[in-house]
Rosetta silent file (secondary structure, phi, psi, omega in degrees, C-alpha in Angstrom):
SEQUENCE: XXXXXXXXXXXXXXXXXXXXXXXXXXXXXXXXXXXXXXXXXXXXXXXXXXXXXXXXXXXXXXXXXXXXXXXXXX
SCORE:     score description
SCORE:     0.000 S_00000001
   1 L     0.000  146.115  178.477    4.283   15.202    3.295 S_00000001
   2 E  -124.943  149.788  178.856    6.634   15.915    0.427 S_00000001
   3 E  -146.481  164.187  179.172    8.964   13.654   -1.518 S_00000001
   4 E  -130.679  130.199  177.460   11.331   13.726   -4.447 S_00000001
   5 E   -71.329  112.754 -179.531   11.714   10.905   -6.948 S_00000001
   6 E   -75.536  -45.943 -178.985   15.357    9.940   -6.585 S_00000001
   7 E  -163.383  164.812  174.453   15.345    7.344   -9.359 S_00000001
   8 E  -121.753  113.233 -174.621   13.204    4.884  -11.241 S_00000001
   9 E   -85.792  124.073  178.276   14.700    1.403  -11.145 S_00000001
  10 L    54.350   23.677 -178.775   14.294   -0.693  -14.307 S_00000001
  11 L    67.969    9.702 -173.215   11.392    1.537  -15.307 S_00000001
  12 L  -117.291  -31.035 -173.300    9.318   -0.311  -12.723 S_00000001
  13 E  -129.654  125.463  176.220    9.921    1.104   -9.246 S_00000001
  14 E   -89.271  126.461  174.696   10.080    4.733   -8.123 S_00000001
  15 E   -98.621  115.179 -174.930   12.444    5.380   -5.237 S_00000001
  16 E  -112.143  122.502  174.008   11.091    8.422   -3.416 S_00000001
  17 E   -87.230  126.383 -179.870   13.114   10.287   -0.800 S_00000001
  18 E   -84.247  130.559  177.178   10.838   11.806    1.822 S_00000001
  19 L   -65.330  123.350 -177.401   11.643   15.382    2.777 S_00000001
  20 L   103.431   -7.922  175.877   12.602   15.186    6.454 S_00000001
  21 L   124.477  144.402  177.628   13.871   11.611    6.282 S_00000001
  22 L    97.930  173.905  178.325   13.006    8.186    4.994 S_00000001
  23 E  -152.703  164.243  178.827   12.175    6.765    1.615 S_00000001
  24 E  -137.592  146.489  172.566    9.469    4.794   -0.146 S_00000001
  25 E  -111.551  123.621 -178.169    9.471    2.339   -3.019 S_00000001
  26 E  -130.366  130.063  175.890    6.363    2.544   -5.178 S_00000001
  27 E   -57.702  132.045 -177.403    5.643    0.563   -8.345 S_00000001
  28 H   -58.155  -31.379 -178.931    5.676    3.046  -11.225 S_00000001
  29 H   -66.503  -13.999 -179.731    2.412    1.588  -12.529 S_00000001
  30 H   -77.323  -14.624 -177.981    0.649    2.904   -9.407 S_00000001
  31 L   -84.301  137.394  175.137    1.011    6.511  -10.556 S_00000001
  32 L   -89.665    3.150 -178.652   -1.780    8.178  -12.522 S_00000001
  33 L  -123.982  161.318  173.125    0.755   10.734  -13.765 S_00000001
  34 L   -76.643  128.459 -177.562    3.905   10.551  -15.844 S_00000001
  35 L  -111.885  156.768  177.387    6.824   10.452  -13.404 S_00000001
  36 L  -152.288  158.531  178.547   10.490   11.314  -13.785 S_00000001
  37 L   -60.223  139.745  179.775   13.632   11.525  -11.687 S_00000001
  38 L    87.040   -6.009 -178.819   13.882   14.740   -9.692 S_00000001
  39 L   -69.814  134.462  177.353   10.123   15.240   -9.691 S_00000001
  40 E   -90.869  138.838 -176.931    8.732   16.771   -6.492 S_00000001
  41 E  -128.846  143.470  166.172    5.604   15.187   -5.087 S_00000001
  42 E   -93.742  126.905 -175.715    2.985   16.055   -2.500 S_00000001
  43 L  -115.328  126.523  177.412    2.186   12.816   -0.694 S_00000001
  44 L  -130.460  152.939  175.354   -1.050   12.257    1.179 S_00000001
  45 L  -127.720  144.270  174.959   -2.632    9.242    2.811 S_00000001
  46 L  -141.355  144.878 -179.461   -6.259    8.778    3.697 S_00000001
  47 L   -66.306  147.848  174.214   -8.024    5.925    5.430 S_00000001
  48 L  -115.949   83.132 -173.843  -10.130    3.552    3.345 S_00000001
  49 H   -64.229  -35.432  179.921  -12.707    2.572    5.931 S_00000001
  50 H   -63.643  -46.354  178.885  -14.841    0.600    3.464 S_00000001
  51 H   -64.744  -40.854  179.831  -11.921   -1.607    2.428 S_00000001
  52 H   -62.503  -44.261 -179.680  -10.825   -2.042    6.043 S_00000001
  53 H   -63.404  -41.190  179.162  -14.312   -3.113    7.111 S_00000001
  54 H   -61.124  -43.816  179.162  -14.534   -5.596    4.233 S_00000001
  55 H   -63.849  -42.054  178.578  -11.201   -7.135    5.240 S_00000001
  56 H   -60.327  -41.753  179.419  -12.297   -7.377    8.882 S_00000001
  57 H   -65.660  -40.847  178.056  -15.482   -9.185    7.821 S_00000001
  58 H   -62.307  -42.255  179.100  -13.511  -11.605    5.623 S_00000001
  59 H   -64.483  -44.386  179.486  -11.160  -12.395    8.516 S_00000001
  60 H   -60.091  -44.397  179.709  -14.079  -12.894   10.903 S_00000001
  61 H   -63.228  -41.540  177.726  -15.773  -15.264    8.438 S_00000001
  62 H   -63.943  -41.427  178.442  -12.566  -17.266    7.989 S_00000001
  63 H   -62.334  -43.918  179.543  -12.088  -17.517   11.760 S_00000001
  64 H   -63.428  -39.561  178.565  -15.663  -18.726   12.202 S_00000001
  65 H   -63.833  -42.135  178.899  -15.182  -21.295    9.430 S_00000001
  66 H   -66.033  -41.219  178.128  -12.005  -22.603   11.047 S_00000001
  67 H   -63.291  -41.045  179.360  -13.666  -22.827   14.464 S_00000001
  68 H   -64.170  -42.881  177.860  -16.601  -24.701   12.939 S_00000001
  69 H   -59.677  -42.305 -179.011  -14.236  -27.150   11.204 S_00000001
  70 H   -64.362  -42.646  179.701  -12.433  -27.712   14.482 S_00000001
  71 H   -65.373  -38.402  179.527  -15.704  -28.352   16.328 S_00000001
  72 H   -66.511  -27.785 -178.849  -16.847  -30.786   13.631 S_00000001
  73 H   -81.619  -18.474 -177.180  -13.624  -32.788   13.989 S_00000001
  74 L   -81.360    0.000    0.000  -13.997  -33.211   17.743 S_00000001
């Protein structure tokens, strides 16, 4: 995917127009590079399976805790 930085609002948020349609707002602090208006970007996404699994486990633990609380109140 490719995008072009349309503008940087208040020096804090990059507004990126996606080639082919759409746009994204990304906090400028998220970039590891110096960015500027008109800059062309290659945009890639990749799954973070480790983070996803950790979140699933946290949710499962919270659900179990809530169920246990509910059972204890009955």
